[in-house]
C-alpha positions as CSV (number, residue, x, y, z in Angstrom):
1,G,120.5,208.3,123.1
2,E,119.6,204.6,123.1
3,G,120.5,202.3,119.9
4,L,117.5,201.0,118.1
5,I,117.3,197.2,118.7
6,L,116.5,195.3,115.8
7,E,114.1,192.5,116.1
8,F,114.4,189.5,113.6
9,D,113.4,186.1,113.0
10,I,116.3,183.6,111.6
11,Y,115.6,181.0,109.0
12,D,117.8,178.3,107.9
13,F,117.4,177.8,103.9
14,D,117.7,173.9,102.8
15,K,115.3,171.7,104.1
16,T,113.9,174.5,106.1
17,L,112.1,176.9,103.7
18,V,112.7,174.2,100.7
19,P,112.6,170.3,101.1
20,F,115.9,169.9,99.3
21,D,119.5,170.7,99.5
22,S,119.9,173.6,97.2
23,G,123.8,173.1,96.7
24,S,123.7,169.4,95.8
25,L,120.7,169.9,93.6
26,F,122.1,172.6,91.6
27,I,125.2,170.4,91.0
28,A,122.9,167.6,89.8
29,Y,121.2,170.6,87.7
30,C,124.5,171.7,86.2
31,T,125.3,167.9,85.4
32,L,122.3,167.6,83.2
33,H,122.4,170.7,81.3
34,Y,126.2,171.2,81.2
35,P,127.5,167.6,81.0
36,W,131.0,168.5,80.5
37,I,131.4,169.6,84.1
38,I,131.8,165.9,84.9
39,I,135.6,166.6,84.1
40,T,135.7,168.1,87.5
41,F,134.0,164.9,89.3
42,P,137.3,162.8,89.9
43,L,138.7,165.6,92.2
44,M,135.4,165.8,93.9
45,I,135.5,162.1,94.8
46,I,139.4,162.4,95.7
47,A,138.2,165.4,98.1
48,A,135.1,163.4,99.3
49,L,137.5,160.4,100.3
50,L,140.1,162.4,102.2
51,M,137.1,164.1,104.1
52,A,136.1,160.5,105.0
53,L,139.5,159.7,106.2
54,G,139.7,162.6,108.2
55,I,142.4,164.5,106.2
56,I,140.6,167.5,104.9
57,R,137.5,169.3,106.6
58,F,134.2,169.6,105.2
59,T,134.9,173.1,104.2
60,Q,138.0,172.0,102.0
61,F,135.8,169.6,100.5
62,K,133.2,172.0,99.7
63,K,135.7,174.4,98.2
64,I,136.4,172.0,95.6
65,C,132.3,171.2,94.7
66,F,131.9,174.1,92.8
67,I,135.0,174.4,90.9
68,F,133.1,173.8,87.7
69,L,131.7,177.4,87.8
70,P,134.1,178.7,85.3
71,L,132.7,176.1,82.7
72,I,129.1,177.3,82.8
73,P,127.0,180.3,81.8
74,L,126.3,180.8,85.5
75,Q,123.9,183.4,85.8
76,K,121.6,181.4,83.3
77,A,122.2,178.1,85.1
78,V,121.0,179.7,88.5
79,C,117.9,181.5,86.7
80,G,117.1,178.1,85.1
81,F,117.9,176.3,88.6
82,W,115.0,178.5,90.1
83,N,112.5,178.9,87.6
84,K,112.4,175.1,87.8
85,H,112.5,175.0,91.9
86,E,111.0,178.3,93.2
87,K,107.8,177.1,93.6
88,Q,108.8,174.7,96.0
89,L,109.4,177.3,98.7
90,F,107.1,176.4,101.8
91,P,104.0,178.8,101.7
92,W,104.2,179.5,105.2
93,F,107.5,181.7,104.9
94,A,105.3,184.3,102.9
95,K,103.1,184.7,105.8
96,R,105.8,185.8,108.1
97,K,104.9,188.3,110.8
98,R,108.3,190.3,111.3
99,K,111.5,190.8,109.5
100,G,113.6,187.5,108.8
101,I,117.3,186.7,108.3
102,V,118.1,183.9,106.3
103,I,121.3,182.1,107.0
104,S,122.8,179.3,105.3
105,A,125.6,177.4,104.6
106,S,124.7,177.2,100.6
107,P,126.5,179.4,98.2
108,D,125.7,183.2,97.7
109,F,125.5,182.8,94.0
110,L,122.8,180.6,94.1
111,L,121.1,182.0,97.0
112,E,121.1,185.8,96.1
113,E,118.7,184.8,93.1
114,I,115.9,183.2,95.0
115,S,116.4,186.1,97.8
116,K,115.3,188.3,95.3
117,R,112.6,186.6,93.9
118,A,111.2,185.4,97.3
119,G,111.6,188.8,99.0
120,F,114.0,187.8,101.8
121,D,114.6,190.8,104.3
122,Y,118.5,189.9,104.8
123,L,120.5,186.8,103.5
124,I,123.9,185.7,104.9
125,C,125.6,182.4,103.4
126,T,128.6,181.2,102.2
127,R,130.7,183.5,100.0
128,H,132.1,181.9,96.9
129,S,134.5,183.2,94.1
130,R,132.3,183.8,90.9
131,K,135.7,183.0,89.0
132,T,136.7,179.9,90.6
133,G,133.8,178.5,92.6
134,M,136.1,178.4,95.7
135,I,134.9,179.4,98.9
136,I,135.9,182.9,100.3
137,G,136.3,182.6,104.1
138,E,134.5,179.9,105.9
139,N,131.6,177.9,105.2
140,C,128.5,179.5,106.8
141,R,127.5,176.6,109.3
142,G,127.4,176.0,112.8
143,E,129.0,178.6,115.3
144,E,129.9,180.4,111.9
145,K,126.3,181.5,111.6
146,V,126.2,183.3,114.7
147,K,129.6,185.0,114.3
148,R,128.3,186.3,110.6
149,L,125.0,187.4,112.2
150,F,126.7,189.4,114.6
151,G,129.5,190.5,112.1
152,E,126.7,192.1,110.4
153,F,124.2,193.5,112.7
154,G,126.5,194.2,115.6
155,A,125.3,193.3,119.2
156,D,122.0,195.3,119.0
157,V,120.3,192.4,117.5
158,K,117.4,190.9,119.0
159,I,116.4,187.3,117.6
160,I,112.9,186.2,118.3
161,D,111.9,183.0,116.4
162,V,114.4,180.5,114.8
163,Y,113.6,178.2,112.3
164,S,115.6,174.8,111.1
165,D,115.8,171.5,110.1
166,S,118.9,170.4,112.0
167,Y,119.1,170.1,115.7
168,K,122.6,168.9,115.2
169,H,124.1,171.8,113.3
170,D,121.7,174.7,114.5
171,K,121.9,174.4,118.0
172,Y,123.6,177.7,117.7
173,I,121.2,179.7,116.2
174,F,118.4,178.2,118.2
175,S,120.2,179.6,121.3
176,L,119.6,182.9,120.3
177,A,115.8,182.6,120.3
178,T,114.2,185.1,122.8
179,G,110.4,183.7,121.3
180,N,110.0,180.4,119.8
181,C,112.5,177.5,118.3
182,Y,110.8,175.7,115.2
183,H,112.1,172.5,114.2
184,I,111.1,171.7,110.2
185,E,109.7,168.4,109.6
186,N,108.5,167.7,106.4
187,G,107.9,171.3,105.7
188,E,105.8,171.8,109.0
189,R,106.9,174.0,111.8
190,V,107.1,171.9,115.1
191,K,107.7,174.2,118.3
192,F,110.3,172.7,120.7
193,N,111.8,173.7,124.0
194,Y,115.3,174.8,123.8
195,K,116.1,173.8,127.5
196,D,114.4,170.5,127.0
197,K,116.3,169.8,123.7
198,Y,119.7,170.7,124.7
199,G,119.8,171.4,128.6
200,D,120.9,174.7,129.8
201,K,122.4,177.2,127.3
């Protein structure tokens, strides 16, 4: 018989559902609460320079950003972080009409906790090793978001509305919208037309 077509909305997370970049803010939080992690910072600075020089890719830089994880009580840090920032989730998200998939480049160890607290229907994000902090697979950004979506839901998924703060990185998920595209500006949803913004698909 006919396969059931699943209908979803897609949400980016950072600066879309919250007003900040969660990965960077978490590093700042950990630096404040577990200051000994600064011993890993010289490596991060070197990696940032190599990325600026075009020697390594952003994903490789990001692999190094969380190598401090083995040095901290991770679950405690994540819970403390969200205890502080959970209330900054934009209230319009709670009033959503249909199931949503949050697709983010931020780390799984950080977003799984807020996903439980805020009741995300589905979460797809960058996978990290809890033991080393290193990325497993690809950074979930740009075209990789679409690959991961179809990898997890197959071709029978129909995307209605798409929400993101990034015209540049999220053109790929915006192109899936059969309903509306919303650009998030200062926490507000601003509807736009895909063709007007990007030309034909």
